[in-house]
VODREN-286110 format. One record per atom (N, C-alpha, C): x negated, y negated, z; residue number from 0; chain; atom name. Coordinates in nm, 3 decimals, padded with zeros to 5 digits. Example, Ala and Ser with C-alpha at 12.3 -4.5 7.8 and 13.67 -1.06 7.14 Angstrom:
<atoms>
+---------+---------+---------+-----+----+----+
:       X :       Y :       Z :   i : ch : at :
+---------+---------+---------+-----+----+----+
: -01.319 :  00.569 :  00.780 :   0 :  A :  N :
: -01.230 :  00.450 :  00.780 :   0 :  A : CA :
: -01.320 :  00.330 :  00.780 :   0 :  A :  C :
: -01.285 :  00.225 :  00.708 :   1 :  A :  N :
: -01.367 :  00.106 :  00.714 :   1 :  A : CA :
: -01.290 : -00.003 :  00.787 :   1 :  A :  C :
+---------+---------+---------+-----+----+----+
</atoms>
This chain:
<atoms>
+---------+---------+---------+-----+----+----+
:       X :       Y :       Z :   i : ch : at :
+---------+---------+---------+-----+----+----+
: -09.333 :  01.500 :  03.423 :   0 :  A :  N :
: -09.340 :  01.605 :  03.484 :   0 :  A : CA :
: -09.201 :  01.669 :  03.446 :   0 :  A :  C :
: -09.141 :  01.740 :  03.358 :   1 :  A :  N :
: -09.012 :  01.817 :  03.320 :   1 :  A : CA :
: -09.004 :  01.939 :  03.343 :   1 :  A :  C :
: -08.937 :  01.988 :  03.366 :   2 :  A :  N :
: -08.848 :  02.151 :  03.393 :   2 :  A : CA :
: -08.783 :  02.164 :  03.317 :   2 :  A :  C :
: -08.742 :  02.257 :  03.281 :   3 :  A :  N :
: -08.631 :  02.331 :  03.149 :   3 :  A : CA :
: -08.614 :  02.488 :  03.199 :   3 :  A :  C :
: -08.530 :  02.516 :  03.228 :   4 :  A :  N :
: -08.443 :  02.677 :  03.281 :   4 :  A : CA :
: -08.398 :  02.690 :  03.124 :   4 :  A :  C :
: -08.441 :  02.787 :  03.087 :   5 :  A :  N :
: -08.390 :  02.828 :  02.964 :   5 :  A : CA :
: -08.325 :  02.989 :  03.012 :   5 :  A :  C :
: -08.212 :  03.039 :  02.964 :   6 :  A :  N :
: -08.172 :  03.181 :  02.930 :   6 :  A : CA :
: -08.172 :  03.232 :  02.798 :   6 :  A :  C :
: -08.244 :  03.250 :  02.806 :   7 :  A :  N :
: -08.286 :  03.400 :  02.639 :   7 :  A : CA :
: -08.273 :  03.500 :  02.654 :   7 :  A :  C :
: -08.117 :  03.521 :  02.602 :   8 :  A :  N :
: -08.116 :  03.693 :  02.563 :   8 :  A : CA :
: -08.167 :  03.821 :  02.533 :   8 :  A :  C :
: -08.211 :  03.745 :  02.434 :   9 :  A :  N :
: -08.289 :  03.888 :  02.289 :   9 :  A : CA :
: -08.456 :  03.866 :  02.331 :   9 :  A :  C :
: -08.484 :  03.967 :  02.348 :  10 :  A :  N :
: -08.642 :  03.976 :  02.382 :  10 :  A : CA :
: -08.735 :  03.877 :  02.243 :  10 :  A :  C :
: -08.696 :  03.901 :  02.108 :  11 :  A :  N :
: -08.703 :  03.938 :  02.023 :  11 :  A : CA :
: -08.757 :  03.703 :  02.060 :  11 :  A :  C :
: -08.622 :  03.663 :  02.076 :  12 :  A :  N :
: -08.646 :  03.524 :  02.032 :  12 :  A : CA :
: -08.775 :  03.440 :  02.174 :  12 :  A :  C :
: -08.704 :  03.531 :  02.241 :  13 :  A :  N :
: -08.841 :  03.517 :  02.376 :  13 :  A : CA :
: -08.986 :  03.524 :  02.326 :  13 :  A :  C :
: -08.989 :  03.620 :  02.197 :  14 :  A :  N :
: -09.150 :  03.619 :  02.190 :  14 :  A : CA :
: -09.190 :  03.465 :  02.115 :  14 :  A :  C :
: -09.072 :  03.449 :  02.012 :  15 :  A :  N :
: -09.121 :  03.297 :  01.911 :  15 :  A : CA :
: -09.075 :  03.216 :  02.007 :  15 :  A :  C :
: -09.015 :  03.203 :  02.093 :  16 :  A :  N :
: -09.047 :  03.087 :  02.204 :  16 :  A : CA :
: -09.216 :  03.028 :  02.202 :  16 :  A :  C :
: -09.230 :  03.184 :  02.304 :  17 :  A :  N :
: -09.377 :  03.154 :  02.381 :  17 :  A : CA :
: -09.460 :  03.194 :  02.281 :  17 :  A :  C :
: -09.446 :  03.203 :  02.198 :  18 :  A :  N :
: -09.572 :  03.175 :  02.088 :  18 :  A : CA :
: -09.542 :  03.052 :  02.019 :  18 :  A :  C :
: -09.461 :  02.988 :  01.988 :  19 :  A :  N :
: -09.445 :  02.811 :  02.031 :  19 :  A : CA :
: -09.556 :  02.720 :  02.114 :  19 :  A :  C :
: -09.455 :  02.739 :  02.251 :  20 :  A :  N :
: -09.489 :  02.711 :  02.375 :  20 :  A : CA :
: -09.632 :  02.712 :  02.394 :  20 :  A :  C :
: -09.715 :  02.826 :  02.372 :  21 :  A :  N :
: -09.863 :  02.849 :  02.365 :  21 :  A : CA :
: -09.910 :  02.787 :  02.258 :  21 :  A :  C :
: -09.895 :  02.774 :  02.161 :  22 :  A :  N :
: -09.896 :  02.719 :  02.044 :  22 :  A : CA :
: -09.924 :  02.577 :  02.031 :  22 :  A :  C :
: -09.837 :  02.515 :  02.139 :  23 :  A :  N :
: -09.813 :  02.352 :  02.138 :  23 :  A : CA :
: -09.942 :  02.336 :  02.320 :  23 :  A :  C :
: -09.927 :  02.401 :  02.343 :  24 :  A :  N :
: -10.006 :  02.410 :  02.441 :  24 :  A : CA :
: -09.907 :  02.385 :  02.552 :  24 :  A :  C :
: -09.799 :  02.413 :  02.589 :  25 :  A :  N :
: -09.724 :  02.383 :  02.695 :  25 :  A : CA :
: -09.722 :  02.510 :  02.851 :  25 :  A :  C :
: -09.758 :  02.457 :  02.916 :  26 :  A :  N :
: -09.734 :  02.577 :  03.083 :  26 :  A : CA :
: -09.628 :  02.681 :  03.052 :  26 :  A :  C :
: -09.608 :  02.790 :  03.084 :  27 :  A :  N :
: -09.514 :  02.869 :  03.086 :  27 :  A : CA :
: -09.487 :  02.968 :  03.250 :  27 :  A :  C :
: -09.409 :  02.921 :  03.329 :  28 :  A :  N :
: -09.398 :  03.024 :  03.414 :  28 :  A : CA :
: -09.199 :  03.086 :  03.396 :  28 :  A :  C :
: -09.291 :  03.201 :  03.334 :  29 :  A :  N :
: -09.151 :  03.349 :  03.369 :  29 :  A : CA :
: -09.107 :  03.354 :  03.512 :  29 :  A :  C :
: -08.979 :  03.359 :  03.476 :  30 :  A :  N :
: -08.882 :  03.415 :  03.609 :  30 :  A : CA :
: -08.761 :  03.520 :  03.587 :  30 :  A :  C :
: -08.801 :  03.653 :  03.588 :  31 :  A :  N :
: -08.691 :  03.745 :  03.517 :  31 :  A : CA :
: -08.517 :  03.722 :  03.633 :  31 :  A :  C :
: -08.458 :  03.749 :  03.534 :  32 :  A :  N :
: -08.377 :  03.766 :  03.620 :  32 :  A : CA :
: -08.253 :  03.840 :  03.667 :  32 :  A :  C :
: -08.254 :  03.906 :  03.838 :  33 :  A :  N :
: -08.204 :  04.031 :  03.794 :  33 :  A : CA :
: -08.099 :  04.022 :  03.825 :  33 :  A :  C :
: -08.000 :  04.131 :  03.770 :  34 :  A :  N :
: -07.869 :  04.145 :  03.738 :  34 :  A : CA :
: -07.778 :  04.206 :  03.858 :  34 :  A :  C :
: -07.845 :  04.234 :  03.984 :  35 :  A :  N :
: -07.757 :  04.305 :  04.086 :  35 :  A : CA :
: -07.757 :  04.191 :  04.157 :  35 :  A :  C :
: -07.737 :  04.135 :  04.270 :  36 :  A :  N :
: -07.753 :  04.040 :  04.376 :  36 :  A : CA :
: -07.669 :  04.127 :  04.461 :  36 :  A :  C :
: -07.740 :  04.135 :  04.606 :  37 :  A :  N :
: -07.660 :  04.164 :  04.694 :  37 :  A : CA :
: -07.549 :  04.132 :  04.744 :  37 :  A :  C :
: -07.490 :  04.242 :  04.788 :  38 :  A :  N :
: -07.262 :  04.215 :  04.792 :  38 :  A : CA :
: -07.312 :  04.026 :  04.909 :  38 :  A :  C :
: -07.392 :  04.046 :  05.008 :  39 :  A :  N :
: -07.395 :  03.933 :  05.096 :  39 :  A : CA :
: -07.387 :  03.819 :  04.982 :  39 :  A :  C :
: -07.478 :  03.815 :  04.892 :  40 :  A :  N :
: -07.547 :  03.714 :  04.822 :  40 :  A : CA :
: -07.426 :  03.670 :  04.701 :  40 :  A :  C :
: -07.309 :  03.784 :  04.689 :  41 :  A :  N :
: -07.224 :  03.761 :  04.549 :  41 :  A : CA :
: -07.091 :  03.645 :  04.644 :  41 :  A :  C :
: -07.092 :  03.740 :  04.772 :  42 :  A :  N :
: -06.975 :  03.674 :  04.827 :  42 :  A : CA :
: -06.999 :  03.524 :  04.896 :  42 :  A :  C :
: -07.139 :  03.463 :  04.871 :  43 :  A :  N :
: -07.189 :  03.365 :  04.900 :  43 :  A : CA :
: -07.108 :  03.303 :  04.819 :  43 :  A :  C :
: -07.160 :  03.348 :  04.702 :  44 :  A :  N :
: -07.202 :  03.239 :  04.532 :  44 :  A : CA :
: -06.985 :  03.246 :  04.541 :  44 :  A :  C :
: -06.978 :  03.293 :  04.513 :  45 :  A :  N :
: -06.782 :  03.317 :  04.509 :  45 :  A : CA :
: -06.712 :  03.163 :  04.631 :  45 :  A :  C :
: -06.783 :  03.237 :  04.717 :  46 :  A :  N :
: -06.728 :  03.136 :  04.830 :  46 :  A : CA :
: -06.795 :  02.973 :  04.780 :  46 :  A :  C :
: -06.885 :  02.968 :  04.784 :  47 :  A :  N :
: -06.933 :  02.813 :  04.639 :  47 :  A : CA :
: -06.904 :  02.765 :  04.553 :  47 :  A :  C :
: -06.804 :  02.882 :  04.452 :  48 :  A :  N :
: -06.768 :  02.825 :  04.333 :  48 :  A : CA :
: -06.652 :  02.782 :  04.345 :  48 :  A :  C :
: -06.599 :  02.890 :  04.427 :  49 :  A :  N :
: -06.431 :  02.849 :  04.432 :  49 :  A : CA :
: -06.434 :  02.709 :  04.496 :  49 :  A :  C :
: -06.488 :  02.627 :  04.565 :  50 :  A :  N :
: -06.491 :  02.514 :  04.608 :  50 :  A : CA :
: -06.369 :  02.428 :  04.685 :  50 :  A :  C :
: -06.353 :  02.343 :  04.692 :  51 :  A :  N :
: -06.236 :  02.286 :  04.804 :  51 :  A : CA :
: -06.100 :  02.255 :  04.727 :  51 :  A :  C :
: -05.966 :  02.249 :  04.820 :  52 :  A :  N :
: -05.925 :  02.263 :  04.721 :  52 :  A : CA :
: -05.875 :  02.146 :  04.690 :  52 :  A :  C :
: -05.770 :  02.168 :  04.546 :  53 :  A :  N :
: -05.758 :  02.035 :  04.503 :  53 :  A : CA :
: -05.677 :  01.950 :  04.582 :  53 :  A :  C :
: -05.688 :  01.815 :  04.547 :  54 :  A :  N :
: -05.600 :  01.707 :  04.622 :  54 :  A : CA :
: -05.515 :  01.647 :  04.512 :  54 :  A :  C :
: -05.399 :  01.667 :  04.561 :  55 :  A :  N :
: -05.300 :  01.569 :  04.452 :  55 :  A : CA :
: -05.319 :  01.477 :  04.456 :  55 :  A :  C :
: -05.326 :  01.363 :  04.543 :  56 :  A :  N :
: -05.382 :  01.198 :  04.567 :  56 :  A : CA :
: -05.492 :  01.197 :  04.605 :  56 :  A :  C :
: -05.590 :  01.198 :  04.560 :  57 :  A :  N :
: -05.684 :  01.135 :  04.566 :  57 :  A : CA :
: -05.780 :  01.014 :  04.662 :  57 :  A :  C :
: -05.717 :  00.952 :  04.640 :  58 :  A :  N :
: -05.713 :  00.811 :  04.694 :  58 :  A : CA :
: -05.630 :  00.791 :  04.842 :  58 :  A :  C :
: -05.518 :  00.872 :  04.895 :  59 :  A :  N :
: -05.520 :  00.875 :  05.011 :  59 :  A : CA :
: -05.597 :  01.000 :  05.052 :  59 :  A :  C :
: -05.639 :  01.076 :  05.036 :  60 :  A :  N :
: -05.749 :  01.143 :  05.099 :  60 :  A : CA :
: -05.887 :  01.052 :  05.143 :  60 :  A :  C :
: -05.935 :  00.960 :  05.000 :  61 :  A :  N :
: -06.023 :  00.871 :  05.061 :  61 :  A : CA :
: -06.023 :  00.723 :  05.173 :  61 :  A :  C :
: -05.819 :  00.749 :  05.167 :  62 :  A :  N :
: -05.791 :  00.598 :  05.278 :  62 :  A : CA :
: -05.853 :  00.681 :  05.406 :  62 :  A :  C :
: -05.748 :  00.779 :  05.395 :  63 :  A :  N :
: -05.728 :  00.886 :  05.519 :  63 :  A : CA :
: -05.946 :  00.897 :  05.564 :  63 :  A :  C :
: -05.978 :  00.976 :  05.512 :  64 :  A :  N :
: -06.103 :  00.987 :  05.531 :  64 :  A : CA :
: -06.241 :  00.804 :  05.608 :  64 :  A :  C :
: -06.186 :  00.709 :  05.498 :  65 :  A :  N :
: -06.254 :  00.590 :  05.563 :  65 :  A : CA :
: -06.185 :  00.548 :  05.668 :  65 :  A :  C :
: -06.045 :  00.570 :  05.699 :  66 :  A :  N :
: -05.990 :  00.570 :  05.781 :  66 :  A : CA :
: -05.992 :  00.626 :  05.931 :  66 :  A :  C :
: -06.103 :  00.755 :  05.910 :  67 :  A :  N :
: -06.158 :  00.826 :  06.069 :  67 :  A : CA :
: -06.264 :  00.829 :  06.057 :  67 :  A :  C :
: -06.316 :  00.720 :  05.955 :  68 :  A :  N :
: -06.481 :  00.683 :  05.985 :  68 :  A : CA :
: -06.513 :  00.575 :  06.103 :  68 :  A :  C :
: -06.377 :  00.465 :  06.075 :  69 :  A :  N :
: -06.427 :  00.352 :  06.123 :  69 :  A : CA :
: -06.438 :  00.317 :  06.215 :  69 :  A :  C :
: -06.377 :  00.432 :  06.374 :  70 :  A :  N :
: -06.399 :  00.418 :  06.514 :  70 :  A : CA :
: -06.541 :  00.438 :  06.543 :  70 :  A :  C :
: -06.647 :  00.489 :  06.456 :  71 :  A :  N :
: -06.790 :  00.468 :  06.483 :  71 :  A : CA :
: -06.878 :  00.384 :  06.456 :  71 :  A :  C :
: -06.914 :  00.306 :  06.519 :  72 :  A :  N :
: -07.059 :  00.238 :  06.501 :  72 :  A : CA :
: -07.146 :  00.327 :  06.431 :  72 :  A :  C :
: -07.184 :  00.203 :  06.305 :  73 :  A :  N :
: -07.286 :  00.257 :  06.213 :  73 :  A : CA :
: -07.406 :  00.104 :  06.181 :  73 :  A :  C :
: -07.521 :  00.172 :  06.147 :  74 :  A :  N :
: -07.578 :  00.046 :  06.196 :  74 :  A : CA :
: -07.555 : -00.008 :  06.055 :  74 :  A :  C :
: -07.554 : -00.151 :  06.089 :  75 :  A :  N :
: -07.539 : -00.220 :  05.942 :  75 :  A : CA :
: -07.408 : -00.246 :  05.900 :  75 :  A :  C :
: -07.352 : -00.197 :  05.992 :  76 :  A :  N :
: -07.212 : -00.251 :  05.938 :  76 :  A : CA :
: -07.119 : -00.307 :  06.093 :  76 :  A :  C :
: -07.067 : -00.402 :  06.034 :  77 :  A :  N :
: -06.973 : -00.537 :  06.110 :  77 :  A : CA :
: -06.874 : -00.483 :  06.225 :  77 :  A :  C :
: -06.884 : -00.436 :  06.352 :  78 :  A :  N :
: -06.716 : -00.318 :  06.386 :  78 :  A : CA :
: -06.645 : -00.449 :  06.421 :  78 :  A :  C :
+---------+---------+---------+-----+----+----+
</atoms>
């Protein structure tokens, strides 16, 4: 099964698409997007979209990260 999410800005286009999908016997589940989000959800979304700070030397970050994890015994890894 494949799921596709479409954002259709004009109602007339939505009507045409729904008619086509019905003709092709494709199941449709419609969900409308609410324009306003609660304040906390907006803040959470802004935090997520902000992301992590950029790193100038990503290779150095990877080396430091791997080095910090070497002291932990993990299954399948020789210490």
